[in-house]
C-alpha positions as CSV (number, residue, x, y, z in Angstrom):
1,M,0.1,0.1,-0.1
2,K,3.1,2.1,0.7
3,N,4.7,1.6,-2.7
4,L,1.1,2.3,-4.1
5,L,0.7,5.6,-2.7
6,Q,4.2,6.5,-3.8
7,S,4.0,5.7,-7.3
8,H,3.0,7.5,-9.9
9,P,-0.3,9.3,-9.3
10,M,-3.8,7.8,-10.7
11,S,-6.8,9.0,-11.8
12,L,-9.5,8.9,-9.4
13,R,-11.7,6.8,-11.4
14,Q,-8.7,4.2,-11.6
15,L,-8.2,4.5,-7.7
16,A,-12.0,3.7,-7.4
17,F,-11.6,1.0,-9.6
18,W,-9.1,-0.7,-8.0
19,L,-10.4,-0.3,-4.6
20,V,-13.8,-1.3,-5.3
21,A,-12.6,-4.4,-7.1
22,G,-10.3,-5.2,-3.8
23,N,-13.4,-4.9,-1.7
24,I,-15.8,-6.8,-3.6
25,V,-13.4,-9.8,-3.7
26,M,-12.6,-9.8,-0.3
27,A,-16.1,-9.4,0.5
28,A,-16.6,-12.4,-1.9
29,L,-14.2,-14.5,-0.2
30,L,-15.3,-13.5,3.2
31,M,-18.9,-14.4,2.4
32,A,-17.9,-17.6,0.8
33,A,-16.0,-18.9,3.7
34,T,-18.7,-18.2,6.0
35,W,-21.3,-19.5,3.9
36,L,-19.5,-22.7,3.6
37,A,-19.0,-22.6,7.7
38,L,-22.7,-21.6,8.5
39,D,-23.6,-24.8,5.8
40,S,-21.6,-27.0,7.3
41,S,-23.4,-26.0,11.0
42,A,-26.6,-26.3,10.0
43,T,-26.1,-30.0,8.5
44,A,-24.5,-30.7,11.8
45,H,-27.6,-29.5,13.7
46,A,-29.9,-31.1,11.5
47,D,-28.1,-34.5,12.0
48,R,-28.6,-33.8,15.6
49,A,-31.9,-33.1,15.6
50,R,-32.5,-36.5,13.6
51,Q,-30.6,-38.5,15.8
52,A,-33.0,-37.0,18.8
53,T,-35.9,-37.6,17.3
54,E,-35.0,-41.3,15.9
55,N,-33.9,-41.9,19.7
56,L,-37.3,-40.6,21.2
57,A,-39.2,-42.7,18.6
58,D,-37.4,-45.9,19.5
59,S,-37.8,-45.2,23.2
60,L,-41.2,-44.5,22.7
61,S,-42.1,-47.3,20.5
62,A,-40.5,-49.7,23.0
63,E,-42.2,-48.2,25.5
64,I,-46.0,-48.4,23.9
65,G,-45.1,-52.1,22.6
66,A,-44.2,-53.1,26.2
67,E,-47.5,-51.4,27.4
68,L,-49.4,-53.2,24.9
69,K,-47.6,-56.6,25.9
70,Q,-48.7,-56.1,29.3
71,I,-52.8,-55.0,28.6
72,D,-52.5,-58.5,26.1
73,N,-51.4,-60.7,29.0
74,A,-54.2,-59.2,31.3
75,L,-56.8,-59.7,28.1
76,A,-55.4,-63.1,27.5
77,T,-55.4,-64.2,31.3
78,V,-59.2,-63.2,31.4
79,A,-60.1,-65.0,28.2
80,L,-58.1,-68.0,29.5
81,Q,-60.2,-68.0,32.9
82,A,-63.5,-67.7,30.8
83,Q,-62.9,-70.8,29.1
84,R,-62.0,-72.7,32.0
85,A,-65.2,-71.3,33.8
86,S,-68.1,-73.4,34.9
87,S,-71.0,-73.7,32.5
88,N,-73.3,-72.7,34.4
89,A,-74.3,-69.3,33.8
90,G,-74.3,-67.8,37.4
91,E,-70.7,-69.4,38.3
92,R,-69.5,-68.4,34.9
93,R,-70.2,-64.6,35.3
94,M,-69.0,-64.4,38.7
95,A,-65.5,-66.0,37.6
96,I,-65.1,-63.3,34.5
97,E,-66.2,-60.7,36.7
98,R,-63.8,-61.6,39.3
99,S,-61.1,-62.0,36.3
100,L,-62.2,-58.4,34.9
101,V,-61.6,-57.0,38.5
102,E,-58.2,-58.6,39.0
103,Q,-56.6,-57.8,35.7
104,R,-58.2,-54.6,35.4
105,A,-55.9,-53.5,38.5
106,L,-52.9,-54.6,37.0
107,I,-53.4,-52.2,34.3
108,P,-54.1,-48.9,36.0
109,Q,-54.0,-47.1,32.5
110,V,-57.1,-48.3,31.0
111,D,-60.5,-46.9,31.7
112,A,-61.8,-50.1,32.0
113,M,-61.8,-53.6,30.9
114,R,-65.4,-55.2,29.9
115,A,-66.6,-58.5,28.0
116,T,-69.3,-59.2,25.8
117,D,-71.5,-62.4,24.8
118,A,-71.2,-64.1,21.6
119,E,-73.6,-61.7,20.1
120,G,-71.8,-58.6,20.8
121,R,-73.8,-57.3,23.7
122,V,-71.7,-55.7,26.8
123,V,-72.6,-57.9,29.9
124,Y,-69.2,-57.9,31.8
125,G,-67.6,-55.3,33.9
126,V,-70.4,-52.9,33.3
127,A,-72.7,-51.4,36.4
128,G,-75.8,-52.0,37.0
129,G,-78.3,-49.9,35.5
130,T,-75.9,-49.3,32.5
131,R,-77.5,-48.6,29.2
132,P,-77.2,-51.8,27.3
133,V,-74.5,-51.4,24.4
134,S,-73.7,-53.5,21.2
135,L,-70.1,-53.9,20.1
136,A,-71.5,-56.4,16.9
137,D,-70.8,-53.9,14.3
138,R,-67.2,-52.9,15.4
139,D,-64.6,-54.1,13.3
140,Y,-62.3,-55.6,16.4
141,F,-65.2,-57.9,17.4
142,K,-65.9,-59.0,14.0
143,A,-62.1,-59.9,13.7
144,A,-62.2,-61.7,16.8
145,A,-65.4,-63.6,15.7
146,A,-63.9,-64.5,12.5
147,G,-61.3,-66.4,14.2
148,A,-58.3,-64.4,15.2
149,T,-56.4,-65.7,18.2
150,S,-54.3,-62.7,18.6
151,L,-54.3,-59.2,20.3
152,V,-56.8,-57.2,17.9
153,V,-56.0,-53.5,18.0
154,S,-58.8,-51.5,16.9
155,E,-58.3,-48.2,14.2
156,P,-58.9,-44.9,16.4
157,L,-62.5,-44.4,17.6
158,Q,-64.7,-43.0,19.8
159,G,-66.2,-44.9,22.8
160,R,-69.7,-46.1,23.0
161,I,-69.9,-45.8,26.8
162,L,-67.3,-43.4,27.9
163,R,-67.4,-41.4,24.7
164,D,-63.8,-40.9,24.9
165,W,-61.5,-40.9,21.5
166,G,-58.7,-43.8,22.0
167,I,-58.2,-47.6,20.4
168,I,-59.3,-50.5,21.5
169,L,-57.3,-53.9,22.4
170,A,-59.2,-57.2,22.1
171,R,-59.1,-60.6,22.5
172,R,-61.3,-63.6,21.7
173,L,-63.0,-65.6,24.2
174,Q,-64.1,-69.0,24.0
175,D,-66.4,-71.3,26.1
176,G,-64.9,-75.2,27.0
177,D,-65.6,-76.6,24.1
178,G,-63.9,-73.7,21.5
179,R,-67.0,-71.9,20.4
180,F,-66.7,-68.1,20.1
181,A,-68.2,-66.6,23.3
182,G,-67.6,-62.9,22.5
183,V,-64.7,-60.8,23.3
184,V,-62.9,-59.2,26.3
185,Y,-61.6,-55.7,25.9
186,T,-60.3,-52.6,27.5
187,N,-59.0,-49.4,26.0
188,L,-56.1,-46.7,25.9
189,S,-57.6,-43.3,25.6
190,T,-56.0,-40.5,23.3
191,A,-55.8,-38.5,26.5
192,H,-53.4,-41.4,28.3
193,F,-51.1,-41.5,25.1
194,M,-50.8,-37.4,25.0
195,R,-50.1,-37.5,29.1
196,Q,-47.3,-40.0,28.5
197,F,-45.9,-37.8,25.2
198,K,-46.1,-34.6,27.3
199,R,-43.3,-35.9,29.6
200,F,-40.5,-35.3,26.5
201,A,-39.5,-31.8,25.9
202,L,-39.6,-30.8,22.2
203,G,-38.9,-27.0,22.3
204,S,-42.1,-24.9,21.5
205,T,-43.3,-26.6,18.3
206,G,-42.0,-29.7,18.3
207,A,-44.7,-32.8,17.8
208,I,-45.1,-36.6,19.0
209,S,-47.9,-38.7,17.3
210,L,-49.4,-42.0,17.4
211,R,-50.9,-43.5,14.0
212,S,-53.0,-46.8,13.6
213,K,-52.2,-49.2,10.9
214,D,-54.0,-47.3,8.3
215,M,-52.3,-44.2,9.8
216,R,-55.5,-42.5,11.4
217,L,-54.1,-40.4,14.5
218,V,-54.5,-42.2,17.6
219,A,-53.1,-39.3,19.7
220,R,-50.7,-36.0,18.9
221,Y,-49.1,-33.7,21.6
222,S,-47.6,-30.4,20.7
223,A,-46.4,-27.4,23.5
224,R,-48.0,-25.0,21.0
225,E,-51.6,-27.1,20.8
226,P,-50.9,-29.3,24.2
227,D,-54.8,-30.0,24.8
228,S,-55.5,-30.3,21.1
229,T,-57.3,-33.4,19.8
230,K,-57.6,-32.0,16.2
231,G,-57.5,-34.4,13.5
232,V,-57.8,-37.1,15.9
233,G,-59.2,-40.5,13.8
234,T,-58.4,-38.8,10.3
235,I,-55.5,-39.6,7.9
236,S,-53.9,-36.3,7.2
237,V,-50.4,-36.9,6.5
238,S,-47.6,-35.1,4.3
239,P,-47.2,-36.4,1.0
240,E,-43.3,-36.8,1.8
241,L,-44.6,-39.4,4.4
242,Q,-46.6,-41.5,1.8
243,R,-43.5,-41.6,-0.2
244,L,-41.4,-42.7,2.9
245,L,-43.9,-45.6,4.1
246,A,-44.1,-47.0,0.6
247,L,-40.6,-47.8,0.8
248,Q,-39.4,-47.7,4.6
249,P,-42.8,-48.9,6.2
250,T,-41.3,-49.8,9.9
251,H,-38.5,-46.9,10.1
252,G,-37.8,-43.9,8.6
253,W,-37.2,-40.1,9.0
254,Y,-38.3,-37.3,6.8
255,R,-38.2,-33.3,7.0
256,T,-41.4,-31.4,5.3
257,R,-44.0,-29.2,6.7
258,T,-46.7,-31.2,8.8
259,A,-49.8,-31.4,7.3
260,L,-52.0,-30.8,10.6
261,D,-50.4,-27.3,11.4
262,G,-48.0,-26.4,8.4
263,I,-44.9,-26.4,10.6
264,E,-41.6,-27.8,9.0
265,R,-39.7,-30.3,11.2
266,I,-37.3,-33.6,11.4
267,T,-39.5,-36.6,11.9
268,A,-38.8,-39.7,13.0
269,Y,-41.2,-42.7,13.0
270,R,-40.9,-46.3,14.0
271,Q,-43.5,-48.9,14.1
272,V,-44.9,-50.2,17.5
273,P,-43.6,-54.1,17.8
274,G,-46.3,-56.0,16.3
275,G,-47.1,-53.5,13.7
276,S,-50.2,-52.1,14.9
277,M,-49.3,-48.7,15.1
278,T,-46.7,-46.2,14.5
279,V,-44.8,-43.5,16.5
280,M,-43.6,-40.4,15.4
281,A,-41.4,-37.6,16.8
282,G,-40.6,-34.2,15.4
283,L,-38.6,-31.3,16.2
284,A,-39.4,-28.3,14.4
285,T,-37.0,-26.6,12.2
286,E,-37.5,-23.5,14.0
287,D,-36.5,-25.2,17.3
288,F,-33.4,-26.8,16.6
289,L,-31.9,-24.2,14.2
290,A,-32.5,-21.3,16.9
291,A,-28.8,-21.6,18.0
292,W,-28.0,-21.9,14.5
293,R,-29.6,-18.8,13.5
294,Q,-28.0,-17.1,16.5
295,Q,-24.6,-18.1,15.2
296,V,-25.4,-16.7,11.8
297,S,-26.1,-13.3,13.4
298,Q,-22.9,-13.1,14.8
299,Q,-21.0,-14.4,11.9
300,V,-23.1,-11.8,9.7
301,A,-22.1,-9.1,11.9
302,L,-18.4,-10.4,12.2
303,V,-18.2,-10.5,8.1
304,S,-19.8,-7.4,7.9
305,G,-18.0,-5.5,10.4
306,V,-14.7,-6.8,8.6
307,I,-16.4,-5.8,5.3
308,V,-17.1,-2.3,6.5
309,A,-13.5,-1.9,8.4
310,L,-12.3,-2.6,4.8
311,A,-14.8,-0.3,3.2
312,G,-13.9,2.3,5.5
313,F,-9.8,2.0,5.0
314,S,-10.4,2.4,1.4
315,V,-12.4,5.4,1.9
316,A,-10.1,6.8,3.8
317,I,-7.4,6.3,1.0
318,F,-9.2,7.3,-2.0
319,R,-10.3,10.6,0.3
320,Q,-6.6,11.2,0.6
321,H,-5.7,11.0,-3.0
322,R,-9.3,13.1,-3.9
323,R,-8.0,15.6,-1.6
324,A,-4.9,16.0,-3.5
325,H,-6.7,16.0,-6.8
326,A,-8.9,18.7,-5.3
327,A,-6.4,21.1,-4.5
328,R,-4.8,21.2,-8.0
329,S,-8.5,21.4,-9.5
330,E,-9.8,23.9,-7.2
331,L,-8.7,27.0,-9.6
332,A,-10.1,25.5,-12.6
333,R,-13.6,24.9,-11.3
334,L,-13.8,28.1,-9.7
335,A,-13.2,29.6,-12.6
336,A,-16.1,27.0,-14.3
337,E,-18.6,27.9,-11.7
338,Q,-18.4,31.7,-12.6
339,H,-18.7,31.0,-16.1
340,V,-21.7,29.1,-15.6
341,M,-23.1,31.2,-13.3
342,L,-22.6,34.5,-15.6
343,D,-23.9,32.9,-18.5
344,N,-26.7,30.4,-17.2
345,E,-30.1,30.8,-19.6
346,L,-32.4,30.7,-16.5
347,I,-31.8,32.2,-13.5
348,G,-31.4,36.3,-13.5
349,M,-28.5,37.1,-10.7
350,A,-27.6,40.7,-9.6
351,K,-25.8,42.9,-7.0
352,I,-27.4,45.5,-5.2
353,K,-26.3,48.3,-2.8
354,D,-28.6,50.9,-1.7
355,R,-31.3,49.4,-4.3
356,K,-29.3,50.3,-7.2
357,I,-27.7,47.3,-9.5
358,V,-24.0,47.2,-9.5
359,W,-23.5,44.3,-11.5
360,K,-26.3,42.0,-13.1
361,N,-25.7,38.8,-15.9
362,R,-27.3,38.4,-18.9
363,A,-29.9,36.1,-17.9
364,M,-31.5,39.1,-15.8
365,E,-31.8,41.4,-18.7
366,R,-33.5,38.7,-20.6
367,L,-36.2,38.5,-17.8
368,F,-37.3,41.5,-17.8
369,G,-36.9,42.5,-21.6
370,Y,-33.4,45.0,-21.2
371,E,-30.8,45.5,-23.8
372,G,-27.0,44.7,-22.5
373,G,-26.1,47.3,-20.1
374,E,-29.5,49.1,-19.7
375,L,-30.0,47.7,-16.1
376,L,-26.4,49.1,-15.0
377,G,-26.5,51.4,-12.1
378,A,-30.4,51.7,-12.5
379,S,-32.8,51.7,-9.4
380,T,-34.8,48.8,-8.8
381,R,-38.0,50.9,-8.8
382,Q,-38.3,50.1,-12.6
383,L,-38.9,46.5,-11.4
384,F,-41.8,47.2,-9.6
385,Q,-45.3,47.6,-10.4
386,D,-45.7,50.8,-8.8
387,E,-44.5,52.4,-5.9
388,A,-46.5,50.8,-3.1
389,A,-45.1,47.7,-4.4
390,Y,-41.6,48.9,-4.4
391,V,-41.8,50.1,-0.9
392,E,-43.7,47.0,0.4
393,K,-41.5,44.7,-0.6
394,G,-38.2,46.8,0.3
395,K,-39.5,46.9,3.8
396,L,-40.2,43.2,3.8
397,A,-36.7,42.4,2.7
398,A,-35.1,44.6,4.7
399,G,-36.5,43.2,7.9
400,A,-35.7,39.5,6.9
401,M,-32.1,40.1,5.9
402,R,-31.5,42.0,9.1
403,E,-32.7,39.1,11.0
404,G,-31.9,36.2,9.0
405,G,-29.5,37.4,6.5
406,S,-31.8,36.2,3.6
407,Y,-35.3,36.6,2.0
408,R,-37.2,34.6,-0.7
409,A,-41.0,35.6,-2.0
410,Q,-42.9,35.1,-5.0
411,V,-43.5,38.6,-6.4
412,R,-45.3,40.3,-8.9
413,M,-43.0,42.1,-11.1
414,R,-42.8,44.7,-14.0
415,H,-41.6,43.5,-17.3
416,K,-39.8,46.7,-19.5
417,S,-43.0,46.4,-22.3
418,G,-45.2,46.9,-19.0
419,R,-46.7,43.6,-18.9
420,S,-46.5,41.9,-15.3
421,L,-44.5,38.4,-14.4
422,W,-44.0,36.4,-11.5
423,V,-40.8,35.7,-10.1
424,D,-39.4,33.6,-7.8
425,L,-36.9,36.3,-5.6
426,A,-34.4,35.5,-3.3
427,G,-31.6,37.7,-1.8
428,A,-28.5,37.5,0.7
429,N,-26.4,39.9,2.3
430,L,-22.7,40.5,1.3
431,P,-20.0,42.3,2.4
432,Q,-19.5,46.2,2.4
433,G,-23.6,46.8,2.7
434,E,-24.3,44.7,-1.0
435,S,-26.6,42.0,-1.6
436,L,-27.0,38.9,-4.0
437,W,-30.7,38.5,-5.4
438,L,-31.7,35.3,-7.7
439,M,-34.5,35.7,-10.2
440,A,-36.5,32.8,-12.0
441,D,-39.7,33.7,-14.1
442,I,-42.4,31.5,-12.7
443,S,-45.6,33.5,-14.5
444,A,-46.4,30.0,-16.4
445,L,-46.3,28.3,-13.1
446,K,-48.7,31.0,-11.5
447,A,-50.8,30.6,-14.2
448,S,-51.1,26.9,-14.1
449,E,-51.9,27.0,-10.4
450,E,-54.6,29.7,-11.2
451,T,-56.2,26.9,-13.7
452,A,-56.0,24.6,-11.4
453,Q,-57.5,26.3,-8.9
454,H,-60.3,27.4,-11.2
455,L,-60.9,23.9,-12.0
456,A,-60.9,22.6,-8.6
457,L,-63.9,25.0,-7.9
458,H,-65.9,25.2,-10.8
459,D,-68.0,22.9,-13.2
460,A,-65.9,22.2,-16.2
461,L,-69.1,22.1,-18.5
462,T,-71.1,25.2,-17.3
463,G,-68.6,27.2,-16.1
464,L,-70.6,27.9,-12.7
465,A,-69.3,27.3,-9.1
466,N,-69.0,23.2,-8.1
467,R,-70.5,22.3,-5.0
468,L,-67.3,22.9,-2.7
469,L,-67.0,26.5,-4.0
470,F,-70.9,26.7,-3.4
471,K,-70.5,25.7,0.1
472,E,-67.4,28.3,0.8
473,R,-69.4,31.0,-0.5
474,L,-72.5,30.1,1.6
475,E,-70.5,29.9,4.8
476,Y,-69.6,33.4,4.0
477,I,-72.7,34.6,3.2
478,L,-74.3,32.7,6.3
479,A,-71.7,34.7,8.6
480,D,-72.5,38.2,6.8
481,S,-76.2,38.0,6.9
482,K,-75.8,36.9,10.8
483,R,-73.9,40.3,11.1
484,S,-76.0,42.5,9.0
485,G,-79.4,41.2,10.0
486,K,-80.6,40.6,6.3
487,T,-82.2,37.5,5.0
488,A,-80.7,34.9,2.6
489,A,-82.4,32.2,0.1
490,V,-80.7,28.9,-0.3
491,C,-82.3,27.2,-3.3
492,Y,-81.9,23.8,-5.0
493,L,-83.3,23.8,-8.5
494,D,-83.5,20.3,-10.5
495,L,-84.4,20.3,-14.2
496,D,-87.9,18.7,-15.2
497,G,-87.7,16.7,-18.3
498,F,-83.9,16.6,-18.8
499,K,-83.6,12.9,-18.3
500,E,-85.7,12.3,-21.6
501,V,-83.6,14.9,-23.4
502,N,-80.3,13.4,-22.1
503,D,-81.2,9.5,-22.8
504,G,-83.3,10.2,-25.9
505,L,-81.3,12.6,-27.5
506,G,-78.0,11.7,-26.6
507,H,-75.1,13.5,-24.1
508,D,-74.4,16.2,-26.4
509,A,-78.0,17.6,-26.1
510,G,-77.9,17.2,-22.7
511,D,-74.6,19.2,-22.1
512,A,-76.0,21.9,-24.7
513,V,-79.5,22.2,-22.5
514,L,-77.0,22.3,-19.2
515,R,-75.1,25.3,-20.8
516,E,-77.9,27.2,-22.0
517,V,-79.6,26.6,-18.9
518,A,-76.7,27.9,-16.6
519,A,-76.2,31.0,-18.9
520,R,-79.9,31.7,-18.4
521,M,-79.9,31.3,-14.7
522,S,-76.8,33.8,-14.2
523,A,-78.9,36.4,-16.5
524,C,-81.4,36.3,-13.7
525,V,-79.3,36.9,-10.8
526,R,-77.1,39.6,-9.2
527,A,-73.6,39.9,-9.3
528,N,-73.5,39.0,-5.2
529,D,-75.9,36.2,-5.6
530,V,-74.4,32.9,-6.0
531,I,-75.5,30.2,-8.7
532,A,-73.4,26.5,-8.9
533,R,-73.8,23.4,-10.4
534,L,-74.5,20.6,-7.8
535,G,-74.3,17.6,-10.0
536,G,-76.2,16.3,-13.2
537,D,-79.4,18.4,-13.8
538,E,-78.9,20.0,-10.3
539,F,-78.3,23.7,-9.4
540,G,-77.6,25.6,-6.1
541,L,-78.9,29.4,-5.9
542,V,-78.1,31.9,-3.1
543,L,-80.0,35.2,-3.0
544,T,-78.5,37.5,-0.4
545,H,-79.2,40.8,1.0
546,L,-83.1,40.2,1.0
547,G,-85.3,42.6,2.6
548,E,-88.2,40.4,3.0
549,A,-88.8,36.4,1.9
550,G,-91.0,38.0,-1.1
551,E,-88.2,39.3,-3.0
552,A,-86.7,35.5,-3.5
553,D,-89.7,34.9,-5.0
554,V,-89.9,37.6,-7.8
555,V,-86.5,36.6,-8.9
556,L,-87.3,32.5,-8.7
557,H,-90.5,33.2,-10.8
558,R,-88.2,34.9,-13.2
559,L,-85.9,32.3,-13.3
560,V,-88.3,29.5,-13.7
561,D,-89.9,31.3,-16.8
562,A,-86.4,32.0,-18.1
563,V,-85.4,28.1,-17.8
564,G,-88.8,27.2,-19.2
565,Q,-88.4,29.0,-22.7
566,P,-87.3,26.4,-26.0
567,V,-83.5,25.5,-26.2
568,A,-82.0,25.3,-29.4
569,L,-79.7,22.1,-30.3
570,P,-76.7,22.3,-32.0
571,D,-78.7,20.3,-35.1
572,G,-81.0,23.1,-35.1
573,S,-83.9,21.3,-33.2
574,F,-85.4,22.8,-29.8
575,V,-86.5,21.2,-26.7
576,T,-87.9,22.5,-23.3
577,V,-87.1,21.6,-20.3
578,G,-88.4,23.0,-16.9
579,A,-87.4,23.6,-13.1
580,S,-88.7,22.5,-9.9
581,I,-86.9,24.6,-6.8
582,G,-87.1,24.2,-3.1
583,V,-86.1,27.1,-0.7
584,A,-84.8,27.6,2.6
585,L,-84.4,30.9,4.1
586,T,-81.9,32.0,7.0
587,P,-82.3,33.1,9.6
588,N,-85.7,31.7,9.9
589,H,-85.0,28.1,9.0
590,G,-81.1,27.5,10.3
591,N,-77.8,29.6,10.3
592,D,-75.8,26.5,9.1
593,V,-74.9,25.2,5.7
594,A,-75.6,21.7,6.3
595,T,-79.2,22.4,7.6
596,L,-80.4,24.7,4.7
597,M,-78.8,22.8,2.0
598,K,-80.8,19.7,3.6
599,L,-83.9,21.6,4.1
600,A,-83.8,23.2,0.4
601,D,-83.3,19.9,-1.0
602,G,-86.6,18.3,0.6
603,A,-88.5,21.4,-0.4
604,M,-87.0,20.8,-3.9
605,Y,-88.5,17.4,-3.9
606,R,-91.7,18.1,-2.7
607,S,-92.0,20.6,-5.5
608,K,-91.5,17.4,-7.7
609,K,-93.9,15.7,-5.9
610,T,-96.8,17.9,-6.1
611,G,-96.3,19.3,-10.0
612,K,-93.2,20.0,-12.3
613,G,-92.2,23.6,-12.5
614,R,-93.1,24.6,-8.9
615,I,-91.1,26.8,-5.9
616,S,-91.7,25.3,-2.6
617,V,-90.4,27.5,0.5
618,H,-89.4,24.8,3.7
619,G,-92.4,25.1,6.0
620,Q,-95.3,26.9,3.6
621,E,-96.0,23.2,1.6
């Protein structure tokens, strides 16, 4: 680096290129190394999570298998004692009931142990008075009746006596002659398995589930939904699990989003000894990668810090080189800036002392229409519209520049030809009592603003005030009426027959009618009255400074007559429309805009209902 600084000086562009290229290469190497390390770490975390879930699935599979074996032994004992029992009905019942009680005591995890007769009626192990229940339609009963001699494990179902979800474990009963005599059965509830699964820590979103041979959900526990039985009895598994079970039905692992809750997990599954069920243990990605994500944050922060440090060092080198380059080019830059300032085409510039022009550029002369040299030494008075504006703006500028050293305003000024123009004027103090002024012609902008203002407050078709301007002027008139005590009439006018013209002859004809009606209405009112198009064929009118309400009646009848005269259309034909008017008076009917407009609108609709071409005053219907 020292040799680089002492060698032949580079251009700023060359230096910037090599510094940026070096930083990019270093950053790329650092990020690649970090990515490889983090990828390896993520793989290691995933391997540990897989091993943990496989160990847990192995443990649970063995535990559940042992539990099923214990229950099978108890059921087999009852079945053996039932086969050896006396053929006497009473003695046989006593023997079976006693055996059920003895074996039930050995397996406290089950809710009950009962037995049926050959027809499937539950007759043993039930309390007196219990509603008779038949299990003849249950698959596990049918399997035992068909000759199954080993333990039968049902699909998850809801019990008919206890009404709880779980699985049934059953064995065939035979009499002394080997004939089918029913089944002895017990249950393991879904809640029992959930209590077992709850003992294991699987993070905030891990899950353990138990599924039947047909993959129906027997039980599921997740710390996120600790008491949920959602999905019990249903087959809802991911496509990844379905694919894997077809290849490895007894054991395996996979990583995908769980169908029940959409959470991605690494899940290991193991078939319970006997093949009747499959247990699954899953660790959520967000849990087993939590430490890895923290490592990512640390590594990213470290790499970012190194990259920032390299960039900072490079910036320091570049700035040192740039300062040397800037010192060599400063004079040329200043000269170029002065040339641009003097010869710019848009911004007029002048130095003023004692309100006389002591220096100006050509753009200022063009701005005000003067020839070269005409303004030098001239008073700024000739740039203002009149003496009053010259004095007023002088005072404002002097005050502002005394306080803050600068002044800016949009001022209407005078062109040499006498026409006015809008100028954006900005001034700042200079030493020795001088000031520098910048001027830009904004006449087009002002004209655009005025046009936009007019369009915002006037109806484009008729040129009348729109609803917004109507309300603003009505507010002012109401305030004035309150001070003077004069009456004002707020009127709503709706054209009769306009819809037929507009629909029958077309919108061009309708527009012609609206323009003509607007012109006739304007001719009927005074200059201080307000007329507006409120929308469609509806107009608003405010008659001001009325001595009495009767004065409004005269004007409105004249207006109705004018509107009712035939209207010539562009094609030379004539149409006739009428007008229905509703009136509300202030202060008699109210003193606020909303009330008066609402009352006038209501009166207008009453006019239309009682007959076209009528004038209705609120309260006089």
